[in-house]
C-alpha positions in Angstrom: 96.2 67.7 41.8 94.1 69.9 44.8 95.6 69.6 48.3 94.9 66.9 50.6 92.4 67.1 53.1 93.7 67.3 56.9 91.6 65.7 59.4 91.6 67.8 62.8 90.2 66.9 66.1 90.2 69.8 68.6 90.1 68.5 72.6 87.4 70.6 74.4 88.4 70.5 78.0 85.2 71.9 79.9 81.7 70.6 79.5 80.6 74.2 77.0 82.6 74.7 74.5 85.5 77.4 74.3 84.6 80.2 72.0 87.8 80.4 69.9 87.6 76.3 69.4 83.5 77.2 67.7 84.5 79.6 65.6 87.7 77.6 64.1 85.8 74.8 63.6 82.9 76.6 61.7 85.8 78.2 59.7 87.8 75.2 58.8 84.9 72.7 58.1 84.3 74.6 55.1 87.8 74.9 53.4 89.6 71.6 53.4 89.6 70.0 56.3 87.6 66.9 58.1 86.9 68.5 61.6 85.9 66.4 65.0 85.7 67.8 68.4 86.0 65.7 71.5 83.9 67.2 75.0 82.4 66.1 77.4 78.9 65.6 78.0 76.5 65.5 81.6 75.0 62.3 82.2 71.3 63.8 81.4 72.2 65.0 77.8 71.2 62.7 75.3 72.2 65.5 72.5 74.7 67.5 72.7 73.5 70.4 70.3 72.8 74.4 71.0 74.1 74.6 74.3 75.3 77.6 74.4 74.2 80.9 71.3 77.5 80.1 69.6 77.4 76.3 69.5 76.9 74.4 66.4 78.1 71.0 65.4 76.6 70.9 61.7 79.1 69.5 59.6 81.3 69.0 62.5 82.0 65.3 63.8 80.5 65.4 67.3 82.1 62.9 70.2 80.9 63.2 73.7 81.8 61.1 77.0 79.9 60.6 80.2 81.9 62.7 83.0 81.9 63.9 86.9 81.7 67.2 87.7 80.8 69.4 90.6 76.5 70.4 90.4 77.4 73.5 89.0 78.8 72.0 85.7 81.7 74.5 85.7 84.7 72.5 87.7 86.9 70.4 85.6 84.8 67.4 84.5 86.2 63.7 85.3 85.7 61.0 82.7 84.0 58.7 84.6 84.6 55.2 82.1 86.5 54.0 79.5 84.7 55.8 76.8 87.0 58.8 77.2 89.8 56.9 76.6 88.4 55.0 73.7 87.4 57.9 71.9 90.1 60.0 72.4 92.6 56.7 71.3 90.2 56.9 67.8 90.7 60.8 67.4 94.7 60.3 67.8 94.4 57.2 65.6 92.5 58.8 63.0 93.1 62.2 62.9 96.4 64.5 61.8 96.0 67.0 64.2 94.9 67.0 67.5 94.3 70.9 69.3 93.9 70.8 72.6 93.1 73.7 74.8 94.3 74.1 78.8 96.3 71.0 79.5 95.7 71.5 83.7 92.2 69.2 83.0 92.2 66.2 83.2 90.7 64.8 79.2 93.5 67.3 77.6 96.2 66.0 80.2 95.1 62.1 79.5 95.3 63.1 75.6 98.5 64.5 76.0 100.3 61.7 77.6 98.7 59.0 75.3 100.3 61.2 72.2 103.7 61.3 74.0 103.5 57.6 74.8 102.2 56.2 71.4 101.6 58.4 68.8 104.4 60.8 68.6 104.2 61.0 65.3 101.0 63.3 65.5 100.8 66.7 65.4 99.8 68.4 68.8 98.8 71.7 69.3 98.4 73.3 72.6 96.6 76.3 73.5 97.3 77.9 77.3 95.2 80.5 77.4 95.8 81.6 80.8 98.4 80.3 83.7 96.5 80.1 86.9 98.8 81.1 90.1 101.0 83.0 87.5 98.7 85.1 85.1 96.2 85.6 87.8 95.3 84.5 91.1 93.2 81.9 91.8 93.5 81.4 95.9 96.2 80.7 98.3 95.6 76.7 98.1 94.9 76.3 94.3 98.2 79.0 93.9 100.4 76.6 95.6 98.2 73.4 93.6 98.8 75.0 90.3 102.3 76.0 90.8 103.3 72.6 91.8 101.1 71.2 89.0 103.0 73.1 86.5 106.5 72.2 87.6 105.6 68.4 87.7 103.2 66.5 85.9 102.2 69.4 83.8 105.4 69.2 81.7 103.8 66.1 80.2 101.7 68.6 78.1 104.6 70.6 77.1 106.9 67.8 76.0 104.0 66.3 74.0 103.1 69.6 72.2 104.8 70.6 68.9 103.3 74.1 69.6 102.1 75.8 72.0 99.6 78.9 71.6 99.2 81.7 73.5 97.1 84.5 72.7 99.0 87.5 73.3 102.0 89.2 74.1 101.1 89.8 77.5 101.1 86.1 78.4 104.9 85.5 77.3 106.6 86.2 80.2 103.9 83.8 81.7 104.7 80.7 79.9 108.4 81.4 80.2 107.7 80.9 84.0 106.0 77.5 84.0 108.9 76.5 82.0 107.6 76.2 78.4 110.8 76.0 76.0 110.6 79.3 74.2 111.2 77.6 70.8 107.8 76.0 71.2 105.6 79.5 71.5 103.5 80.7 69.2 101.3 83.7 69.5 98.4 83.4 68.1 95.5 85.6 68.8 91.8 84.6 68.8 89.2 86.5 66.6 85.7 87.9 65.9 83.5 88.0 63.1 83.3 91.8 61.2 79.7 92.3 61.0 77.6 92.7 64.3 73.8 91.6 64.4 71.1 94.7 64.3 68.3 94.4 67.2 65.0 92.6 66.8 63.6 92.9 70.8 64.2 96.3 72.7 65.2 95.1 75.6 63.9 98.3 77.7 60.7 96.8 76.7 61.4 93.5 77.8 63.1 94.1 81.1 60.8 97.7 82.2 64.4 100.1 81.8 63.8 103.5 81.7 64.2 105.2 78.4 66.8 108.0 80.2 68.7 105.0 82.4 72.3 104.4 80.8 73.0 100.7 80.2 76.1 99.1 82.1 76.4 95.9 80.2 78.0 92.5 81.5 78.1 89.5 79.9 79.5 86.6 81.0 80.1 83.9 83.4 78.6 84.8 87.2 81.9 83.8 89.6 84.6 85.3 91.1 87.1 85.0 89.0 84.9 87.0 86.4 84.0 89.9 89.3 80.7 89.3 90.0 81.1 90.8 93.7 83.0 93.6 92.4 80.3 94.9 89.5 77.9 94.5 93.1 80.5 97.2 94.8 80.7 99.8 91.9 76.6 99.6 91.7 76.5 99.9 95.0 78.8 103.0 94.3 76.7 104.6 92.1 73.2 103.6 93.0 72.1 107.4 93.1 73.3 107.8 89.9 70.8 107.7 86.6 72.0 103.6 85.8 71.0 100.5 85.1 73.7 97.3 85.4 72.4 94.7 83.5 74.0 91.1 83.8 73.6 88.8 81.5 74.7 85.4 81.9 74.8 82.1 84.7 76.9 80.7 87.0 77.6 79.6 90.2 77.9 82.8 92.1 74.6 84.1 90.5 72.4 83.0 93.1 74.1 84.8 96.1 75.3 87.9 93.9 71.3 88.4 93.5 70.8 88.2 97.4 73.9 90.2 97.9 72.0 93.0 95.4 69.3 92.8 97.1 70.4 92.9 101.0 72.1 96.2 100.0 69.0 98.0 98.0 70.0 97.5 94.8 67.5 95.1 93.4 66.7 98.0 91.2 69.7 99.0 90.2 71.1 95.6 89.3 69.3 93.3 86.6 70.3 89.8 86.3 68.6 88.5 83.0 70.1 84.5 83.3 71.4 83.0 80.3 70.2 84.5 76.8 70.5 83.6 72.7 70.3 87.6 72.0 73.3 89.1 73.3 73.5 91.2 70.5 70.3 93.0 71.5 72.2 94.1 74.7 75.4 95.1 72.9 72.9 97.2 70.8 71.3 98.7 73.4 74.4 99.5 75.8 76.3 102.7 77.1 79.3 101.3 78.7 80.6 97.5 78.9 81.8 96.2 81.8 84.0 93.6 82.9 86.0 93.5 86.2 87.6 90.5 85.6 90.5 89.3 87.9 92.0 86.4 85.5 91.3 86.2 81.4 92.6 85.0 78.3 91.8 87.2 75.2 88.1 87.8 76.4 85.6 87.5 73.8 82.7 89.8 75.0 85.3 92.8 74.8 85.9 92.1 71.0 82.2 91.8 70.8 81.7 95.7 72.9 84.2 97.2 70.2 82.6 95.0 67.1 79.4 96.5 68.7 80.8 99.9 69.4 80.2 100.1 73.3 83.0 101.8 75.4 84.6 99.5 77.7 85.7 99.7 81.4 87.8 96.7 82.5 90.5 95.5 84.4 94.2 95.8 84.1 95.2 92.4 83.9 96.9 89.9 80.7 95.2 89.4 78.1 92.6 92.2 78.5 95.9 94.7 77.9 96.3 92.9 74.3 92.5 94.2 73.6 92.1 97.5 75.7 94.6 100.9 75.6 94.2 102.8 78.5 92.6 106.3 77.3 92.6 104.7 73.2 89.9 103.1 73.1 88.9 102.2 76.9 89.7 102.5 80.6 91.6 100.3 82.7 91.6 99.6 86.3 93.8 98.1 89.1 91.3 94.7 89.4 90.5 95.3 93.3 89.8 98.8 92.7 86.1 99.7 92.3 86.6 103.2 93.2 88.1 103.5 89.7 85.6 101.1 88.0 82.8 103.3 89.1 84.5 106.5 88.4 85.5 105.1 85.0 81.9 104.3 84.4 80.7 108.2 85.3 83.5 109.4 83.0 82.6 107.7 79.7 78.5 108.2 80.9 79.8 111.7 81.0 81.9 112.6 78.3 80.8 112.1 74.9 83.4 112.6 73.3 85.7 110.2 75.2 82.9 107.8 74.2 82.7 108.3 70.4 86.5 108.5 70.3 86.5 104.4 72.5 83.7 103.3 70.2 85.9 104.5 67.2 89.1 103.0 67.9 87.3 100.1 69.4 86.1 99.0 66.0 89.0 99.8 64.1 91.3 97.7 66.3 89.3 95.0 65.8 89.1 95.4 62.2 92.7 95.4 61.7 94.2 93.1 64.4 91.2 90.5 65.7 89.0 89.4 62.7 88.5 85.5 62.4 88.7 86.4 58.2 92.9 87.7 59.3 94.0 85.3 62.6 92.6 81.9 61.2 95.5 82.3 59.1 98.3 82.1 61.8 96.0 78.7 62.9 96.4 77.3 59.6 100.2 77.7 59.5 100.6 75.9 62.3 98.3 73.2 60.8 100.5 72.8 58.0 
């Protein structure tokens, strides 16, 4: 007799499906799992399909519910009616395993509370990809609120979870600081696909980038936490160099960043492309990947850069330190030190030997430690 089919539901915190959830769902649906996702939607969305380049719901039970959030769509979405509670009850009743992300969102915390009160025998796994106010600073007020949350109602999630996963060793001390019992902690890194896509478009032609200009690439959300302001400051230092900063993505800070870059005379040095489905075309033609983030989980864009063999300059913070070793497969700078970022970018662009070493070592690190085909086994062990 074959193994019993397991029913697993992922509870996604925000409007955009988290990259690890997307990969896990689409890997497991081809195995002996029935996969469901419970995720918010905006009022005006009739369907929730292909909202980002890695969203794929084919073969997956998709459950959505209406929410309220700020117009930017990037702040905590709040369920606006009983539809969420009905569907949350449904997934708790009908699934063997419930896997939730980031317990400080209303929907994920409510799921934990319902499990604790009514579904104690169900297996609930909580993944904490960051620890705001601990692994990175948010703001003076929000840091206080996050610390109060973790010491009070946030403990509901820790009590409800059978296991609590973190992405790497660099987060271990923060997990203990917020009060997660050591016996529940499991280190389960995310992963990346092993084969990069080949280019089907020339971004230099599309965006009128000169053939002799070096491309410094950023891919991701445009907000303060990701360091968009630091990219502008770094570009300003390097404005006399033959470098084009290419920023792929969107977010609440995008329009202000465009205005700021223009005021600083950087409109020809910094290119804002908006969201793109063909990010592989950008990776394939980039000379340096730049992520000056103030707070990360295990950044998928850094993994992508290494798979595409793009040398990395990034911040020395939890999460990035699990992926990038200074002088081995990239260069690390302290978070606010944009002068270090500028010097590091120049160093890579001027030193082919160093650049090639980062390319080779980065690719090897991904292939040996961060491929999904290997790391997914650690998640499946939790699902037994």
